[in-house]
DSSP file (Angstrom, degrees, kcal/mol; ACC not computed):
  #  RESIDUE AA STRUCTURE BP1 BP2  ACC     N-H-->O    O-->H-N    N-H-->O    O-->H-N    TCO  KAPPA ALPHA  PHI   PSI    X-CA   Y-CA   Z-CA
    1    1 A M     >        0   0    0      0, 0.0     4,-2.1     0, 0.0     5,-0.2   0.000 360.0 360.0 360.0 -37.2  156.9  222.4   67.8
    2    2 A I  H  >  +     0   0    0      1,-0.2     4,-2.7     2,-0.2     5,-0.1   0.871 360.0  51.5 -63.4 -39.9  156.2  220.6   64.5
    3    3 A S  H  > S+     0   0    0      2,-0.2     4,-1.8     1,-0.2    -1,-0.2   0.833 107.5  53.6 -63.2 -32.9  159.7  221.2   63.3
    4    4 A A  H  > S+     0   0    0      2,-0.2     4,-2.2     1,-0.2    -2,-0.2   0.932 112.2  44.6 -65.2 -47.3  161.1  219.7   66.6
    5    5 A I  H  X S+     0   0    0     -4,-2.1     4,-1.8     1,-0.2    -2,-0.2   0.944 112.6  51.5 -68.3 -42.2  159.1  216.6   66.2
    6    6 A G  H  <>S+     0   0    0     -4,-2.7     5,-2.8     1,-0.2     6,-0.5   0.835 113.1  44.5 -60.7 -34.1  160.0  216.3   62.5
    7    7 A S  H ><5S+     0   0    0     -4,-1.8     3,-0.8     3,-0.2    -1,-0.2   0.815 110.7  54.5 -80.4 -34.0  163.7  216.7   63.3
    8    8 A D  H 3<5S+     0   0    0     -4,-2.2    -2,-0.2     1,-0.2    -1,-0.2   0.842 110.8  44.6 -68.3 -30.8  163.5  214.2   66.2
    9    9 A F  T 3<5S-     0   0    0     -4,-1.8    -1,-0.2    -5,-0.1    -2,-0.2   0.307 114.8-116.8 -96.1  10.4  162.0  211.5   64.0
   10   10 A G  T <>5 +     0   0    0     -3,-0.8     4,-1.7    -5,-0.1    -3,-0.2   0.859  60.7 151.8  62.4  38.3  164.5  212.2   61.2
   11   11 A V  T  4< +     0   0    0     -5,-2.8     6,-0.2     1,-0.2    -4,-0.2   0.836  67.2  59.3 -68.1 -28.6  161.9  213.3   58.6
   12   12 A E  T  4 S+     0   0    0     -6,-0.5     3,-0.2     1,-0.2    -1,-0.2   0.891 111.5  39.2 -71.0 -34.2  164.5  215.6   56.9
   13   13 A H  T  4 S+     0   0    0      1,-0.3     2,-0.5    -6,-0.1    -1,-0.2   0.786 120.7  41.1 -89.9 -22.9  166.8  212.7   56.1
   14   14 A D    ><  -     0   0    0     -4,-1.7     3,-1.3     1,-0.1    -1,-0.3  -0.859  59.8-174.8-129.2 101.7  164.3  210.1   55.2
   15   15 A K  T 3  S+     0   0    0     -2,-0.5    -1,-0.1     1,-0.3    -4,-0.1   0.460  76.5  73.6 -68.5  -8.6  161.4  211.3   53.1
   16   16 A T  T 3   +     0   0    0      2,-0.1    -1,-0.3     0, 0.0     2,-0.3   0.393  63.0 123.9 -89.8   2.2  159.7  207.9   53.3
   17   17 A V    <   -     0   0    0     -3,-1.3     3,-0.1    -6,-0.2    -8,-0.0  -0.500  63.1-131.1 -68.1 127.0  158.6  208.4   56.8
   18   18 A D    >>  -     0   0    0     -2,-0.3     4,-1.6     1,-0.2     3,-0.9  -0.652   6.3-146.3 -82.8 125.5  154.8  208.0   57.0
   19   19 A P  H 3> S+     0   0    0      0, 0.0     4,-2.5     0, 0.0     5,-0.2   0.881  99.3  60.0 -62.5 -34.9  153.2  211.0   59.0
   20   20 A E  H 3> S+     0   0    0      1,-0.2     4,-1.7     2,-0.2     5,-0.0   0.832 104.2  49.4 -59.9 -29.0  150.6  208.7   60.3
   21   21 A E  H <> S+     0   0    0     -3,-0.9     4,-1.3     2,-0.2    -1,-0.2   0.850 109.3  51.5 -74.8 -36.0  153.3  206.5   61.9
   22   22 A V  H  X S+     0   0    0     -4,-1.6     4,-0.9     2,-0.2     3,-0.4   0.931 110.9  49.1 -66.2 -46.3  155.0  209.5   63.5
   23   23 A A  H >< S+     0   0    0     -4,-2.5     3,-0.7     1,-0.2    -2,-0.2   0.891 108.5  53.0 -57.9 -42.1  151.6  210.6   64.9
   24   24 A N  H 3< S+     0   0    0     -4,-1.7    -1,-0.2     1,-0.2    -2,-0.2   0.797 107.6  50.6 -66.0 -27.4  151.0  207.2   66.3
   25   25 A E  H 3< S+     0   0    0     -4,-1.3     2,-0.4    -3,-0.4    -1,-0.2   0.684  88.7  96.0 -82.5 -15.4  154.3  207.1   68.1
   26   26 A L    <<  -     0   0    0     -4,-0.9     2,-0.7    -3,-0.7   -21,-0.0  -0.570  63.2-154.3 -83.6 132.2  153.9  210.5   69.8
   27   27 A D        -     0   0    0     -2,-0.4     2,-0.7     1,-0.0     3,-0.3  -0.911   9.1-173.3-100.7 105.8  152.4  210.2   73.4
   28   28 A D    >   +     0   0    0     -2,-0.7     3,-0.8     1,-0.2     6,-0.1  -0.439  23.1 153.5-104.2  59.7  150.6  213.4   74.3
   29   29 A I  T 3  S+     0   0    0     -2,-0.7    -1,-0.2     1,-0.3     0, 0.0   0.853  73.1  40.5 -62.9 -40.2  150.0  212.5   77.9
   30   30 A V  T 3  S-     0   0    0     -3,-0.3    -1,-0.3     4,-0.0    -2,-0.1   0.626 112.2-114.7 -85.7 -10.2  149.8  216.1   79.2
   31   31 A G    <>  +     0   0    0     -3,-0.8     4,-3.0     3,-0.1     5,-0.2   0.865  53.7 163.0  78.2  44.8  147.8  217.3   76.2
   32   32 A T  H  > S+     0   0    0      1,-0.2     4,-1.8     2,-0.2     5,-0.2   0.876  72.2  48.3 -66.0 -38.2  150.4  219.7   74.9
   33   33 A F  H  > S+     0   0    0      2,-0.2     4,-1.5     1,-0.2    -1,-0.2   0.854 113.5  50.0 -65.7 -31.1  149.0  220.1   71.4
   34   34 A Y  H  > S+     0   0    0      2,-0.2     4,-2.1     3,-0.2    -2,-0.2   0.931 110.9  48.6 -66.4 -52.6  145.6  220.8   73.0
   35   35 A T  H  < S+     0   0    0     -4,-3.0    -2,-0.2     1,-0.2    -1,-0.2   0.867 116.8  39.7 -60.0 -36.9  147.0  223.3   75.3
   36   36 A Y  H  < S+     0   0    0     -4,-1.8     4,-0.4    -5,-0.2    -1,-0.2   0.744 120.8  41.8 -84.7 -27.4  148.9  225.3   72.8
   37   37 A T  H  X S+     0   0    0     -4,-1.5     4,-1.6    -5,-0.2    -2,-0.2   0.792 101.1  65.9 -98.2 -29.0  146.4  225.1   69.9
   38   38 A L  H  X S+     0   0    0     -4,-2.1     4,-1.3     1,-0.2     3,-0.3   0.919  98.7  50.3 -66.8 -43.3  143.1  225.7   71.6
   39   39 A P  H  > S+     0   0    0      0, 0.0     4,-1.5     0, 0.0     3,-0.3   0.898 110.1  53.3 -56.4 -38.8  143.7  229.3   72.7
   40   40 A A  H  4 S+     0   0    0     -4,-0.4    -2,-0.2     1,-0.2    -3,-0.1   0.845 109.7  48.9 -63.4 -36.1  144.7  230.1   69.1
   41   41 A A  H  X S+     0   0    0     -4,-1.6     4,-0.6    -3,-0.3    -1,-0.2   0.727 108.3  51.8 -71.9 -27.2  141.5  228.6   68.0
   42   42 A L  H  X S+     0   0    0     -4,-1.3     4,-3.0    -3,-0.3     5,-0.2   0.761  93.2  74.1 -86.6 -28.7  139.4  230.5   70.4
   43   43 A V  H  X S+     0   0    0     -4,-1.5     4,-2.3     1,-0.2     5,-0.2   0.945  97.4  46.9 -54.2 -56.5  140.8  234.1   69.5
   44   44 A P  H  > S+     0   0    0      0, 0.0     4,-2.2     0, 0.0    -1,-0.2   0.884 112.2  51.6 -60.3 -36.1  139.0  234.4   66.1
   45   45 A L  H  X S+     0   0    0     -4,-0.6     4,-2.1     1,-0.2    -2,-0.2   0.924 112.0  44.9 -56.5 -45.9  135.7  233.2   67.8
   46   46 A K  H  X S+     0   0    0     -4,-3.0     4,-2.2     1,-0.2    -1,-0.2   0.904 113.1  50.8 -72.4 -34.8  135.9  235.8   70.5
   47   47 A M  H  X>S+     0   0    0     -4,-2.3     5,-2.1    -5,-0.2     4,-0.6   0.891 112.3  48.9 -67.4 -40.4  136.9  238.6   68.0
   48   48 A K  H  <5S+     0   0    0     -4,-2.2     3,-0.4    -5,-0.2    -1,-0.2   0.875 110.6  50.3 -68.1 -40.4  133.9  237.6   65.8
   49   49 A K  H  <5S+     0   0    0     -4,-2.1    -1,-0.2     1,-0.2    -2,-0.2   0.905 110.0  49.0 -61.7 -45.3  131.5  237.7   68.8
   50   50 A E  H  <5S-     0   0    0     -4,-2.2    -1,-0.2    -5,-0.2    -2,-0.2   0.611 114.2-118.6 -75.2  -6.6  132.7  241.1   69.9
   51   51 A G  T  <5       0   0    0     -4,-0.6    -3,-0.2    -3,-0.4    -2,-0.1   0.740 360.0 360.0  77.6  19.0  132.2  242.4   66.3
   52   52 A K      <       0   0    0     -5,-2.1    -4,-0.2     0, 0.0    -5,-0.1   0.428 360.0 360.0 -99.5 360.0  135.8  243.4   65.6
C-alpha cells in the first residue's frame, strides 16, 4: 500500500517531496491503515501470551 501511495504522489520522480506533506494530504476516512496494520500488531502479542 505504501508503494501505491508513493507512486500516486510522484515520490519516485520528485525526491524533494516531504513525507509529512504526503501524510497530511491523505484522508483515511475508513481507517484503512488501522484495519490492515492492527491485526499484524496483535499476532506477536497473542503468540507471546500463548508461550509460542
